[in-house]
C-alpha positions in Angstrom: 41.3 -64.5 -30.9 38.5 -67.0 -31.6 35.0 -65.7 -31.2 32.5 -67.6 -29.0 29.6 -69.3 -30.7 26.4 -67.2 -30.9 22.7 -68.0 -30.7 23.1 -70.8 -28.2 19.7 -72.3 -27.6 18.0 -75.5 -26.7 15.3 -76.6 -29.2 12.9 -79.0 -27.7 10.0 -80.8 -29.3 7.9 -83.5 -27.6 10.7 -83.7 -25.0 13.4 -84.5 -27.5 15.9 -81.7 -26.9 18.9 -80.5 -29.0 21.5 -77.8 -28.1 22.1 -75.6 -31.2 24.3 -72.6 -32.0 25.5 -70.6 -35.0 28.8 -71.6 -36.7 31.8 -69.4 -35.8 33.2 -67.9 -39.1 37.0 -68.2 -39.7 39.1 -67.5 -42.7 41.0 -70.9 -42.7 40.8 -74.2 -40.9 38.0 -76.3 -39.4 36.3 -75.0 -36.3 35.4 -77.7 -33.8 33.0 -77.4 -30.8 32.8 -78.8 -27.3 29.6 -78.7 -25.2 29.2 -79.2 -21.4 26.2 -79.4 -19.1 25.5 -78.9 -15.5 22.2 -79.4 -13.6 20.6 -77.1 -11.2 21.5 -79.5 -8.4 25.2 -79.8 -9.0 27.6 -76.9 -9.7 30.1 -79.0 -11.7 30.3 -79.0 -15.5 30.3 -82.3 -17.3 31.1 -83.4 -20.8 28.2 -84.2 -23.1 28.5 -86.5 -26.1 29.8 -83.6 -28.1 33.6 -83.0 -27.8 35.7 -81.6 -30.7 32.8 -82.0 -33.1 32.4 -80.0 -36.3 28.6 -80.0 -36.0 26.7 -77.0 -34.6 24.1 -79.1 -32.8 24.2 -81.6 -30.0 21.3 -83.8 -29.0 20.9 -84.1 -25.2 21.9 -87.6 -24.2 19.2 -89.9 -22.7 20.6 -89.4 -19.2 19.7 -85.7 -19.5 16.2 -86.2 -21.0 14.6 -85.5 -17.6 11.5 -83.4 -17.8 11.8 -81.6 -14.4 15.6 -81.1 -14.2 17.0 -77.6 -14.6 19.9 -77.8 -17.1 22.5 -75.2 -18.0 24.6 -75.8 -21.1 27.7 -74.2 -22.6 29.6 -74.5 -25.8 32.9 -73.2 -27.1 34.8 -73.1 -30.4 38.2 -74.7 -30.9 40.6 -74.1 -33.8 44.0 -75.7 -33.5 45.4 -74.7 -30.1 43.0 -71.7 -29.6 39.7 -71.9 -27.8 37.0 -69.3 -27.5 35.2 -68.2 -24.4 32.3 -70.4 -23.3 28.9 -69.3 -24.6 26.0 -70.2 -22.3 22.4 -71.2 -22.8 19.7 -69.9 -20.4 18.3 -72.4 -17.8 16.3 -75.1 -19.5 13.5 -77.2 -17.9 11.9 -79.5 -20.5 8.5 -79.6 -18.7 8.3 -75.8 -19.2 10.3 -75.2 -22.3 9.4 -78.1 -24.7 7.0 -77.6 -27.6 4.2 -80.2 -27.5 3.2 -81.2 -30.9 -0.4 -82.2 -31.9 -1.7 -85.7 -31.1 -2.0 -88.1 -34.0 -5.5 -88.8 -35.3 -5.6 -92.5 -36.0 -9.2 -93.0 -37.2 -12.6 -91.3 -37.3 -15.8 -93.3 -37.6 -19.1 -91.6 -38.2 -22.7 -92.5 -37.2 -25.8 -90.5 -37.9 -25.4 -88.3 -34.7 -21.8 -88.6 -33.7 -18.1 -88.9 -34.7 -15.8 -91.2 -32.8 -12.2 -90.1 -33.0 -9.2 -92.2 -32.0 -6.0 -90.3 -31.1 -2.5 -91.1 -29.9 -0.4 -88.8 -27.7 2.5 -87.0 -29.2 4.8 -88.5 -26.6 4.5 -91.3 -24.0 3.5 -89.8 -20.7 5.7 -90.6 -17.7 4.1 -92.0 -14.5 2.1 -89.4 -12.7 1.6 -87.2 -15.9 -2.0 -86.6 -16.8 -2.8 -85.9 -20.5 -6.1 -84.4 -21.5 -7.4 -84.0 -25.1 -9.2 -80.9 -26.0 -11.3 -81.1 -29.2 -12.6 -78.0 -30.8 -15.3 -78.8 -33.4 -17.7 -77.0 -35.6 -20.3 -77.5 -38.3 -18.7 -76.7 -41.7 -21.0 -73.8 -42.6 -20.6 -70.1 -42.9 -20.9 -69.9 -39.1 -17.6 -70.2 -37.2 -19.0 -70.8 -33.8 -17.8 -74.1 -32.4 -18.0 -76.4 -29.4 -15.4 -77.9 -27.2 -14.9 -81.4 -25.6 -12.3 -82.3 -23.0 -11.4 -85.9 -22.3 -8.6 -87.9 -20.7 -9.4 -90.9 -22.9 -7.8 -91.4 -26.3 -11.2 -92.3 -27.8 -13.2 -89.1 -28.2 -16.9 -89.0 -29.0 -18.5 -85.9 -30.5 -22.2 -86.4 -29.8 -25.6 -84.8 -30.6 -24.6 -83.9 -34.1 -26.9 -83.4 -37.1 -27.1 -86.3 -39.6 -25.6 -86.1 -43.1 -23.7 -82.9 -42.0 -20.0 -82.1 -42.5 -18.2 -81.4 -39.2 -14.6 -80.2 -38.7 -12.4 -80.7 -35.7 -9.0 -80.0 -34.3 -7.4 -81.7 -31.3 -4.7 -80.6 -28.9 -3.1 -82.1 -25.8 -3.0 -80.5 -22.4 -0.6 -81.9 -19.8 -1.5 -81.1 -16.3 1.4 -80.0 -14.1 1.6 -78.9 -10.4 -0.3 -75.9 -9.2 -3.1 -76.4 -11.8 -0.8 -75.3 -14.6 -1.3 -76.7 -18.1 1.3 -77.3 -20.7 -0.6 -76.7 -23.9 0.1 -78.6 -27.1 -0.2 -77.4 -30.7 -3.6 -78.1 -32.4 -3.8 -80.8 -35.1 -4.6 -79.7 -38.6 -8.4 -79.4 -39.0 -10.1 -82.5 -40.4 -13.7 -82.7 -41.7 -16.0 -85.7 -41.8 -19.7 -86.1 -42.6 -22.1 -87.8 -40.3 -24.1 -90.7 -41.7 -27.8 -90.8 -42.7 -29.9 -92.7 -40.2 
């Protein structure tokens, strides 16, 4: 009796998704794995690009990298002529279940009263997707109160700052979805820059 794989889950970061599971322990022999998928729209199971593989992970092929599809996945262990029962993942929708990483901060230029921050999105938006950048910034003093700026542009200007003062900021992405819901990204690591002297 071959046990089924455990801890079957889809790990998804910036819409790149991978099916993972724990290895099935056996005394002798090499356990191989086969993974299948089906979509919420069709009840039939299809092969993925992982059939009789020794690996315990399977990247979702490009045809399945759809952000709004509901995917169901299953994997089983195989050893010689024995096969385990199928182990299933829960329903997966990338738009709801992916982790959005922080945007990349390309450059920061300082003037006496502002910082101009250029950022890139963590993933290319698809048509109809609206990305918004949310900057949290604060003066680098003992006070921790900060301000917030929200912009849809990738060039962000923090204005009305004091001259020759160190300011810190962190940026995250928000992706607007239907029904006024937001997919919130992870904040970037704080960066500090000093404004110029006029």
